[in-house]
N, C-alpha and C positions, 0 to 999 in steps of 0.2 A: 640522579636524585628523584625520589618519588614526587609526583605532582602534588601530593598532599602536603609536602613540606615546602613547596615553592612559595615564596612571598609574592604578593601581588605587585606587578610592575606596570608603570605607565608606558604606553607605546610611544615611539618617536612621533608618529603621525597621528595625533589625536584629532578626530573629526570635530569640526565646528558645528554649532547648532544650525547654521545655514544649510548644511548638507542633509539635515534630518529628513525633511519632507520628500525631496526627490529620491533619497535613498529608500525611504519607506515605501513609496509608490512603486519604485523599480522592483524591489524584492517582492512586494505584494503581487504585481503582475506576473513575475516569474513563477510565483507560487500557485497562481491560478491555473497555469498550464499543466502542472504536474498531475493533479487529480483528473483533469480533463482527458489525459492520455491513458488513464486507467478506466474511467467510467465510459468514455466514448467508445472504445473498441469493444467493451463488454456488450453494449447495446447493438453495435454494428456487426458483431461476430457472426451471427446466423446468416446475414446477408453476404458478408465477406466470404465466409467459407463456402457457401453455396455458389456464389458467383465465380470463384476461382477453382471450384471442384476440389477443395482441400479435404483431406482425411481428418479424422478426429484428432490424432496426435499432432499433425502439422498445425491444425487450427489452435490447439491448446497452447502451442509455443508462441502464438501472437502475444499472449499475456505473460507466459512464463519467461520468455527470453528477456523481455523488458525488466521484469522483476528481479531476475538473477543478477544482471549487470548493475542495475540500480542499487541493489543492496550491497553487492560485492565491492563496488567502487566508491562508496561513501567514505570509507576510511582513507583511501588514497586521496580523494578530493579534499578532505579536511586537512590532511598532511601537506598537500601541494599548496592549498590556500594559506596555511600557516607560514610556509616557507617562501613562496613566490608572490603572494598577494591574493587576497580573497576576491577583489574586484576582477583581477585578471582571470582567475579560474571561473568566476561567474560568467564573464563574457564568452570564454571559450565554450563553456557548457551550453549557453544559450545558442550560440552559432551551430554547435553540433546537433542540438535538439531540433532546430529548425530545418537543417539540411536533411536529416533523417525523416522528418515529417513529410517533406516533399517526396522523398523516395517511397515512403509507404503509400502516399496518396496517388502516386503515378504507377506503381508496380503492377505487373500483370501475372506475377508468380508468387505463390505463398512462401516459397523458400526465401526469396528476396525480401519479402516483408518481415519474415522472422529474423533474418540477418540485420535488417535495418533497425528493428526493435531492439536487438541486442546492443547495437551501437547507441541507440537513443537512450538506453538506460544509463550509459556512461555520461552523456550530456546532462541527464536529469540529476545524477549524483552531484555533479559540479554545481548545478543551480541550487539544489536544496541545501547542501552543506555550507556553501559559501554565503548564501543568502542569510541563513540563520546566524552565522558567525559575524557577518557584517552588521546585523542589527545589534548583536551583543556588544560590538566594539563602538557603535554609534550612540547607543542609548544606555542609560544607567538608572538604577533605582525604579521609582514608579513609572518613569517614561519607558523604561525597558519592558515592564510588565504590560503597558498599553501597546507597545510596538509588537510584542509577541501575541497580544490579543488580536491585533490587525492581521498578523501572519496566520493565526488560526482561522480568522474570518475569511481570509483569501483562499485557504484550502477549502473552507466550507462553501464558498461561492462556487468553486469548480466542482465540488462534490454535489452541491444542491442542484445546479443547473446543467451539469454535465449529461446525465441520462436523458433529460427532456430535450436539451439542445441536440444531442446526438440523434435522438429519435426523429426530430424535425428534419435534420440534415439528410438522414438516410431516406426518409419518406419523400422529401422534396427533390433530392438529387441522387446521391448514392453513398455507399459506405466510404468512398474516397474523401468526401468532404469532412469526415470526422477527423482525419489527419491534417488536411490542408487548412482547417480553421485555425491551427496554431500560428499560421503566418500573420493573421490579423493582429493577434496579441503581440507577436514578435515585432511588428512594425511600430507598435506603441511603446514597446519596452526598450528597444535598442537605443533610441535617442537619449534615454534617461541614464544609461550606464555611465557615460563620461562624467556625470554629476556626482557619482559616488566617490567618497574619499577612500583611498587605498588603505588597507590595514594588513598587518602580518604579525607573526610571532617572532620577536627578535632573537629568540634562542632556538628557533627551528633548525633541524639538521636534515640529513638526506631522507628521502622517502623510504619507508619500510616496504620494499618490494617483496621481500620474502613473506611478510604477513599478508600482503595483498594477494599474491599468487595462491598461497595455501588456503586462505579464506574463500577466495573466488572459486577455487576448485571444489572445495567442500560444498558450497551452496549450489553450484551447478550440478553436482552429482546428486544432491538431494532432490532437485527438480527432475532430473532424469529418472530417479527412482519412482517418483509419483506419476510420471508419464508412462513409464514402462509397466508398472504394476497392473493397472487395469487392462492394458493392451495385451500383455503376454503372460500375466500371472505374477502374483507377488513372490512366488518362489522360483521364478525363472532366473537363469544365469545373469541376464542383463539387469534385472531389478536388484538381486542380491549383490551383484558385483558393484553396482553404482552405490548402494548403501554402505558396503564395506569400504569402498574408495572414499566416500564422504567422511567416514569415521577416521580413516587414516589421515586425510588432509586436515581435519580439525585438530587431531592430536599434534600434527606437525605445526599447525598455526600456533597453538599454545606454546609449544617448545620454542618456536622462533621468537614469539613476543617476550618470553621470559629472558631471552639472551640478548635482545636488542637494547642498547643504552637509552634510546628515546623512541619507544614504539608508538605507532599510531593508536593502537588499542591499549590504553594504559591500564594493565591488569591490576595495579595496586589500588585503583579506585574501588575494585570489587571487594576490598576488605571492609567497606562501609555498607552495612545493611540498607541504609536509606538510599544510597546510590543504586544498589542492585534493584531494589523494588521500583524506583523511579524509571530507570532505563528499561525495565521489563514491563512497564505499564502498557506499551503498545500491544503486547500479546493478549492482554485482556480487554483493552479499549478498542483498538483498531482491527484486531484479528477477525472478530465476528462481523464488524462493519464492512470490511472489504469482501467478505464472503457474500453478504447480502447484495452489495453493489454489483458484483460480477455475475452471480448466479440467479438472483431473482428476476432481472430483465429477461434472461434466457428462459426461465420457467414461464414467465408471463407470455412470451412469444410462442413457445412450443406447446406446453400443456394448456395454458390459458387461451391460446389462439388470438392474442392481441397483436397489433402492429407495433412497429418500433416506437411510434409516438406514444401509444397507450402504455407500453411497457415502461418507458421513461417517466411518464406522468405519474404512474402508480408508485414510484419511488419518492415522490416529493415529501410525503409525511416523514420519511426517514431522513432525507437530506436537508430539508429546510432548517431544522433545528441546528444543524452543523454550520449553517450560514449565520444564524442570528445569535447563538449563545456564546461563541468564543469571546466577543467583546465584553459581554456581561460577566463571563467567568473571570476575565482578567481583572475586573474591578472587585469581584468577590474574593479573589485570591489574596487581596490586601487585608481582608477582614476575617476570613475563615481559615482554620487550619488546613493545610494542604492535604493531610491524610483524610480529613473528613470529606473534602471535595472529591478526591479521586476514588475513595471507597464508595461514596454515593453514586458516582458515575458508573462504576462497575455494577453496583446493585441494580440500577435502572436498566442496564444492558441485560442482566440476567432475567429481570422481569419481562422485558420486551421479548427476549428469546423464547421464554416459556409461553408467552401469550401468542406467539406466532404459530403455535401448534394448531390454531384455527385454520391455517392455510389449507385450501382445498381447490381442486381443478374448477375452472370457470366460476370462481367465487367473485362476489361483488367487491369492489374496491373499498366500500364503506367498512366492511368487516376487518380490513387490515389497517385502517387509519390509526386505531388505538395502539396496537403493538408496534407498528413502525414508528409512530411518534415518540413512544416511550423509549424505544431503542435509540432513536436519533438524539433524544434529549440527553441520554447518558453519554453518547459520544461527543456531542457538541459542548457539553459542560466541561469536558476534559481537554479539548483542543486548546492550544495556546498555553494552558497551565502546565501541561507535561513538558513542553519545550523549554519554558522559562525555568522550570525546576531543574531540568537536566543541565542547562547551561550554568545555573547558579552554584553548582557544587565545585567549580574549579575557578582559578584566577582567570581574568578576562583574556590574558594573552594566550591561554590554551583553549579558548572557546571553540576554535576550529576542531580540536581533538574531541572535546566534549560533545559538540554538535554531531561530529562524525560517529561517535559511539552510540548516542541516542538514536539518531536517524538510521544507523545501520540496524539497530534492534527493531525499529519501527518497520523499515522496508523489508528486512528479513522476515519479520512476522507476516507482513502482507504477502510476500512472495511464497512463503511456506503455506499460508492460508489458501491462496488461490490454487496452488498446485495440489495441496493436500485435500482441500474440499472437493476439487474436481475428481480426484482419485476416489475419495470416499463415496461421493454421490454416484459415480459410474459403477463402482463395485457393488454398492447396495442396490442400485437400480437393476443391475445385471442379476443379482441374487433373487430379487423379488420377481423378475420376469421369468426366471427359470422355475419358480414355484407357481406360475400362473396357469397350470394345468393345460399346457400346450397351446395357449393363445398365440404364442410367437414360435415359429420354427427354431429349433435349437441352433441352427447355423446362422440365424439372424439376430440372436439375442444380444451379443456383444456390440454389434454395430448400432442396434436400436437404442441400447442403453447410452452409448456415447453420444449419439445424435440427440437423444432426449435431453441430456444435461446441457448440451450446447444450443438448445432451442431450435433445432431443425428436424423435428420428428418426421416431417413430410418426406425428407430424403430417404429414410429407411422404409417408411410406410409405402411409398410408391414402388419399392422393389418387391413388395409382397403381392400375392394374388388378391384381386379386388374383394373376393369373398371373405378374406381373413383380416382386412384392414381395420374394420370397426372393432373387432375383438382385440386386435393388437394395440390399437389406439387407447382403448379403455385400460388395458393392462399396463401400458407404458405410463399413462397419466397417474394411476394409483401407485405404481412402483416408484416413480420419481418423487411423488408427494410424500410417500412413506420415508424415502431416503432423506428428504428435506427435514422432516420432523425429527429424525434421529440426529441430524446435524444441529438443529436448534437446541435440543437437549444438551448436547455436548458443549455448545457455546455457552449455555446457561451455567453449566457446571464450572467451566473455565472462568467465567466472569465472577462467580461467587467466590471461587478460590482467590481470585485477584482482590476482591473487596475485603475479605477477611485479612489477607496478608498485608495489604496496604495499611489498613487501620492499625494493625498490631505492630508493624515494623517502622513505618516512616516517622521520622522526628523532624518537625519543621525547624527547630533551632539549628540543626546541622546545616540546612540549606541557608539559613540566614547568616550564620557565621562564615560559611564558605564564600559567600558572595561579597563580603566586605573587603 
């Protein structure tokens, strides 16, 4: 039976109000760790890659490996939580996340870190999907809107303070502390988990392993395509083969989901235009945000010549609104049409993206206050609202599935954004350097472009003759800046498309009726 036709059912284990506060605090603490594990390594990557002598491709997988398994396992985590209990899946995810944080913090080999990040994404998937579903099962009505506002603020807290905190840790100790700091939050979180009331879907069936394998394979091959393209050429056998493989796996995924009686990815929901637009919001809201979070700190450290603390501090105008606004947005969501709020958020992101064209090498931080604040306001005003809207389109007993679909789209968008933006910036920087009238030897262009994007220009510049370093540095600065400008224009176009589509398609009454 389609989920659209399923009547709302009460769960056997209905949480009591006494469980509300510890549940909310536990989910909020778990949610803080997830953005820290994206923003922290972004700031620490130049130091990490240099310290371990990692190549451009291996260093890029520090972010890509985490993103691939994070996005790919959200569907499975939602299904496992619905069947075996969301509290149980949350606890397993936390434990896996903390163990891999220790491995990353102590490893002396980049391959081991990449593998640990691969596993860490699995734990993160369990934490995110189960946490959102637990809130949906614990709270209802206006209380649920407020709870998801707290969830958005928790993400905002990790996003707002993550870059600066990571910069301080790298400066005071080393890049290893960026991973080990998760243990502090873990020590506060684990004692709260037993206070959470267990919840599950009474009609849940076996896990859709076919869907998990095909979706995971497709997403992993997309990441391989973006890594191999700049390194070996977009028309190389490795790049084209991975892209073709991704298409095949995605086609198999759709075929599998259409044949499964109770799929994790309920394709029948996509018959509703409102649901399609809501779950695709992350591609216009968080897509550009994660690009700035990952690549601006590296730009500030490489081209700007700032330390890790300075790079993190310069992101505060972007990230602080994401800390402050979700709670306010949760209150406004009860008074304003959803389509107006989300369309306005996308419009602000587009405006901030175009304003960021003022970015230049060695620029004063004052010039970036305005565009970063406008961009951050657009993102912060949508956080929490998007989550609640996605959960509200299905009966509460299938909230794990709905959370899995929405968060899969969000994390998939972030994963594709990180890999795709890295590939775009590397390719554009490479192209501009080749047009720089011989400022950089032809054999050094690709390495210099990759190191520039990852914030470690000195690595490639030190390999050049001393007489050529100044010219090469100037050429790299302008090449990467031009590439960033192109990325900002593309982000603005994407956000504007999202704003227009959201306002034209979303109907709030569909969300209201579905949540009753």
